[in-house]
C-alpha positions, 0 to 999 in steps of 0.5 A: 730785692725789688723792681720798680717799673713805670713809664718815662717821666713818672718819677723813677729818676727823682726817686734814685736821686733821693735814695742816693742822697742827691737831694738833701732838702726832702720831707719825710724820712729815708732810712737805711737800717734805721739811720736817717739819710740826712744824718749820714755823711757822703763817705758813709752813704757811698759805702751803703748805696751805689747807683749803676746808670745807663751811662757810666764814665770810663777813664782812659786807663786799664780795666783793672784801674776802672774797677779799682779806681786806685784803691787796693783790693786782693786778687780774690776780691777783684776776681769775684767782682769780675765774675759776678759783673760779667766782665770776665765774659769779654776779657778774652777779647780785650788785648791785655785782658784786665790790664788792657786799655779802655780808651778815652771814655771807654772808646775801646768798649761797648756800652754793655762792657762799660756797664759791666765795669761799673757793676764790678766797681760797686761789687768790689766795694761790697755795697749793701744797696745797689740801684740798677737804673736800667743798669744792664740795658746795654747788655745783650738779654742773655748776659743781662739775665745771667748778671741779674740772676747772680745779683738776685742770688746775693743774700747780703745785697739789697737790690732795686732794679729800676726799669721800663719792664722786667726781663723775661723770666725774672719777675718771680725772683723779686720780693716785690715789684712796684709800679710808679705813676705820676711820682707815686708808688701805685 
């Protein structure tokens, strides 16, 4: 579990793009469990790494659809993702619960609710490496801390939390806290 902090413009977004395979012409090496990123196809990469951004696209469909995206998952897998992501916390307020409508681009949801759905999308797929790019920034502090603590407790998950600052009380939970400046880890 690692946190990466640094001011705007220091290179955090570029690093995310490199780690998620958006820049294919790089020098050096990026390895996942010993395998060079350049040798992975997009399907393999999608199963390995997911980025949760500040903004996420939500389809004009149900919460269930926006988590599963047309794929079939068991109710157990869905319930686990809904719990870990914090989606379960707002379901009672949605008419229809998990089968309630999100509205066009999530018009029926808050920014934090959209981020929790994006997190559930990743968790239900069992990704190995989750990058939170200010991925819980639209969620209230108490809920964001609870979600981040749950992610930090997942032994089989590599977590990179990219932020301007680490949430209060969580810095000691990370294995490493890295600081970035002018495109370099300092």
